[in-house]
C-alpha positions as CSV (number, residue, x, y, z in Angstrom):
1,M,165.5,90.1,136.6
2,Q,163.6,88.6,139.5
3,K,160.6,87.7,137.4
4,Y,162.8,85.4,135.2
5,K,164.0,83.3,138.1
6,P,162.8,79.7,138.1
7,K,160.2,78.5,140.6
8,T,161.3,77.2,143.9
9,P,161.3,73.3,144.3
10,L,158.4,73.6,146.7
11,A,156.4,75.7,144.2
12,S,157.2,73.3,141.3
13,M,156.2,70.3,143.4
14,G,153.0,72.0,144.5
15,D,152.1,72.7,140.8
16,R,152.7,69.1,139.8
17,L,150.7,67.8,142.8
18,L,147.8,70.0,142.0
19,R,147.8,68.9,138.3
20,A,147.8,65.3,139.4
21,L,145.0,65.8,141.9
22,L,142.9,67.7,139.3
23,T,143.2,65.0,136.7
24,A,142.6,62.2,139.2
25,G,139.6,64.1,140.5
26,L,138.1,64.5,137.0
27,G,138.6,60.8,136.3
28,V,137.1,59.6,139.6
29,G,134.2,62.1,139.3
30,W,133.4,60.9,135.8
31,F,133.3,57.1,136.7
32,V,131.5,57.8,140.0
33,W,128.8,59.6,138.1
34,L,128.5,56.7,135.7
35,W,128.8,53.7,138.0
36,G,128.2,55.2,141.5
37,L,130.7,55.2,144.4
38,S,132.4,51.8,144.2
39,L,135.9,50.4,144.1
40,P,135.9,49.7,140.3
41,A,134.8,53.3,139.7
42,L,137.6,54.7,141.9
43,T,140.1,52.4,140.2
44,A,139.0,53.3,136.7
45,G,138.9,57.0,137.6
46,V,142.4,57.0,138.9
47,A,143.6,55.2,135.8
48,M,141.9,57.7,133.6
49,G,143.3,60.6,135.6
50,G,146.8,59.1,135.2
51,L,146.3,58.8,131.4
52,M,145.1,62.4,131.1
53,W,148.1,63.6,133.2
54,L,150.5,61.7,130.9
55,C,148.9,63.2,127.9
56,A,149.1,66.7,129.3
57,R,152.8,66.1,130.3
58,S,153.6,64.9,126.8
59,F,152.0,68.0,125.3
60,G,153.9,70.2,127.7
61,K,157.2,68.7,126.7
62,K,156.6,69.6,123.0
63,S,156.3,73.3,123.9
64,V,159.3,73.4,126.2
65,E,161.7,74.2,123.4
66,K,159.5,77.1,122.2
67,R,159.1,78.5,125.7
68,E,162.8,78.2,126.4
69,K,163.6,80.1,123.1
70,Q,161.2,82.8,124.0
71,M,162.5,83.1,127.5
72,R,166.1,83.3,126.3
73,R,165.2,86.2,124.0
74,M,163.4,88.1,126.8
75,I,166.3,87.6,129.3
76,G,168.9,88.4,126.6
77,G,167.0,91.5,125.6
78,E,166.8,92.9,129.1
79,L,170.5,92.2,129.7
80,A,171.4,93.9,126.4
81,L,169.2,96.9,127.5
82,R,171.2,97.1,130.7
83,R,174.4,97.2,128.8
84,L,173.0,99.8,126.5
85,L,172.6,102.2,129.4
86,L,176.4,102.1,130.1
87,M,177.4,102.8,126.5
88,G,178.4,106.2,125.1
89,P,175.7,108.3,123.4
90,R,176.6,107.7,119.8
91,H,177.3,104.0,120.3
92,A,174.1,103.4,122.2
93,A,172.0,105.2,119.6
94,F,173.6,103.3,116.8
95,Q,173.0,100.0,118.6
96,A,169.3,100.8,119.2
97,A,168.9,101.7,115.5
98,L,170.4,98.3,114.6
99,W,167.9,96.5,117.0
100,I,164.8,98.2,115.5
101,A,165.9,97.4,111.9
102,P,163.3,94.5,111.6
103,V,160.4,96.9,112.2
104,C,162.0,100.2,111.1
105,P,164.6,99.6,108.5
106,V,166.4,102.9,108.5
107,C,169.2,103.3,106.0
108,M,171.7,104.9,108.5
109,R,174.0,107.6,107.3
110,Q,175.4,109.4,110.4
111,A,175.5,109.0,114.1
112,V,174.9,112.1,116.2
113,E,174.5,112.7,120.0
114,W,171.9,110.2,121.2
115,G,170.6,109.7,117.7
116,V,171.1,108.4,114.1
117,L,170.3,110.2,110.9
118,G,169.2,108.2,107.8
119,T,166.5,107.6,105.3
120,L,163.3,105.6,105.5
121,D,161.1,105.2,102.5
122,G,163.0,108.0,100.8
123,Q,162.4,110.4,103.6
124,E,164.9,111.9,106.0
125,T,164.5,110.1,109.3
126,Y,165.9,110.8,112.8
127,V,166.2,107.9,115.2
128,R,166.5,109.2,118.8
129,L,167.3,107.0,121.8
130,I,166.1,108.1,125.3
131,A,168.2,106.0,127.6
132,R,166.9,106.1,131.2
133,H,166.5,103.6,134.0
134,E,163.1,101.9,134.0
135,S,162.3,103.5,137.4
136,Q,162.3,107.0,135.7
137,P,159.3,107.5,133.4
138,V,159.8,109.4,130.2
139,G,157.9,112.7,130.2
140,V,156.8,115.2,127.5
141,D,160.0,117.2,127.9
142,L,162.2,114.5,126.4
143,F,159.8,114.1,123.5
144,L,160.0,117.8,122.9
145,D,163.8,117.6,122.9
146,A,163.7,114.8,120.3
147,A,161.3,116.9,118.1
148,R,163.6,119.9,118.3
149,E,166.6,117.9,117.4
150,A,164.7,116.4,114.4
151,A,163.7,119.8,113.2
152,A,167.3,121.0,113.5
153,H,168.4,118.1,111.3
154,R,165.5,118.8,108.9
155,A,164.2,115.3,109.4
156,R,160.6,114.6,108.2
157,R,160.2,111.4,110.3
158,V,161.1,110.8,113.9
159,V,161.5,107.4,115.7
160,V,162.1,107.4,119.4
161,C,163.4,104.3,121.2
162,L,162.7,104.1,124.9
163,T,164.5,102.2,127.7
164,A,161.9,103.3,130.3
165,P,158.1,103.5,130.2
166,A,156.6,106.7,128.9
167,S,153.8,108.6,130.6
168,R,150.3,108.8,129.0
169,E,150.7,112.5,128.3
170,A,154.0,112.0,126.5
171,L,152.6,109.3,124.3
172,A,149.5,111.4,123.5
173,W,151.7,114.4,122.6
174,A,153.9,112.2,120.4
175,A,150.9,110.9,118.5
176,E,149.7,114.5,117.8
177,A,153.1,115.9,117.0
178,E,154.1,117.3,113.6
179,P,155.7,115.3,112.2
180,P,154.3,112.4,114.2
181,I,156.7,110.6,116.4
182,R,156.9,106.8,116.1
183,V,157.6,105.3,119.6
184,V,159.4,102.0,120.1
185,D,158.5,101.3,123.8
186,R,160.7,99.5,126.3
187,E,159.0,96.1,125.9
188,T,159.3,96.2,122.1
189,L,162.9,97.2,122.3
190,I,163.7,94.3,124.7
191,E,162.0,91.9,122.3
192,L,163.9,93.2,119.3
193,A,167.2,93.2,121.2
194,G,166.6,89.7,122.3
195,L,166.3,88.5,118.7
196,Q,169.9,89.5,118.2
197,N,171.2,88.8,121.7
198,P,169.5,85.7,123.2
199,A,170.7,84.7,126.6
200,T,173.5,82.2,126.7
201,D,173.9,79.3,129.1
202,D,176.4,81.3,131.1
203,D,173.8,84.1,131.5
204,L,171.2,81.6,132.7
205,R,173.7,80.0,135.2
206,A,174.7,83.4,136.5
207,L,171.0,84.3,137.0
208,G,170.4,81.1,138.8
209,R,173.4,81.6,141.2
210,R,172.1,84.9,142.4
211,K,171.0,84.4,146.0
212,R,168.1,86.2,147.5
213,A,169.0,88.4,150.5
214,R,167.3,87.6,153.8
215,R,164.1,89.4,154.2
216,P,162.3,90.5,157.4
217,L,159.0,88.8,158.4
218,R,157.0,91.8,157.1
219,D,158.5,91.4,153.6
220,W,157.8,87.7,153.6
221,L,154.2,88.4,154.6
222,R,153.9,91.1,151.9
223,M,155.2,88.7,149.3
224,A,152.9,85.8,150.5
225,T,149.8,88.0,150.2
226,D,150.7,89.6,146.9
227,D,147.7,89.8,144.6
228,S,149.5,87.9,141.8
229,R,149.4,84.7,144.0
230,A,145.7,84.9,144.7
231,R,144.7,82.8,141.7
232,R,147.1,80.0,142.6
233,Y,145.9,79.9,146.2
234,F,142.3,79.7,145.0
235,W,142.8,76.7,142.8
236,Y,145.0,75.0,145.4
237,G,142.2,75.4,147.9
238,M,139.4,74.3,145.5
239,G,141.5,71.2,144.5
240,L,142.1,70.2,148.1
241,S,138.4,70.9,149.0
242,G,137.3,68.6,146.1
243,L,139.7,65.9,147.3
244,A,138.2,66.2,150.8
245,L,134.7,65.8,149.5
246,L,135.6,62.8,147.3
247,T,137.6,60.9,150.0
248,G,135.6,62.0,153.0
249,Q,138.8,62.5,155.0
250,P,138.5,65.7,157.1
251,Y,142.3,66.4,157.3
252,H,142.3,67.4,153.6
253,S,140.1,70.4,154.5
254,L,142.8,72.0,156.7
255,P,145.3,72.9,153.9
256,A,142.3,73.8,151.8
257,L,141.1,76.3,154.4
258,A,144.7,77.6,154.7
259,C,144.9,78.2,150.9
260,L,141.5,79.8,150.7
261,G,142.4,82.0,153.7
262,L,145.6,83.2,151.9
263,F,143.4,83.9,148.8
264,G,141.1,86.1,151.0
265,A,144.2,87.8,152.5
266,C,145.5,88.6,149.0
267,K,142.2,90.1,147.9
268,W,141.8,92.1,151.1
269,R,145.3,93.6,150.7
270,A,144.6,94.5,147.1
271,Y,141.3,96.1,148.1
272,R,143.0,98.1,150.9
273,S,145.8,99.4,148.6
274,R,143.3,100.9,146.1
């Protein structure tokens, strides 16, 4: 659940500062190009940048509710999937069959070990749940087991729900199996579970109260040079470099060089790990 945690106050402040600097830089650059470098051009540019920033902020507020609703579904779906792993086989399979009803409306008739029997479009259908931790990929052997169980129950259609990612070989075999196996992958199952189990305020508060354990310096360096942060470092560095060019103040170039240096470190680490 680490990826759902909110940004740190420093990261949020940095993002707001970068947006303000970018809008102010655009406004100042436009009026300096029109009127030349002068006090009225700088004043009008800052005012225009502030207006653009307010417009962007107003637009962002309108989409907050939509993003919050989507995030609640994703968090709630992942929490529901964790609880699913602790359920009994029949209960877990029945719950998974209920979740996938919007995309696979099986008329359920009987719950069996790790599966549910029913009908879909008038054909006998077997819904099989493969409940594994996400760190354990699903291989071809588990799809073979699902196909054997479907044949034993004389099912003409097979739907497999996954709580862990499947290997390419397993997905390729499922597509060529007879009868073909329809796969509901982990991401889709989380999304469908979240529709019925959105995260509550208590879930979000519990997630926010989780404290990160202290990490050694090597782990902090590994986190700071992760390739996912490279894009942010690049734009921070370019924004501060543009500010240094516009103002002519050399001290703005120091944090710009630091950000661009971190960008280079991220890319170098990504290249070395290939």
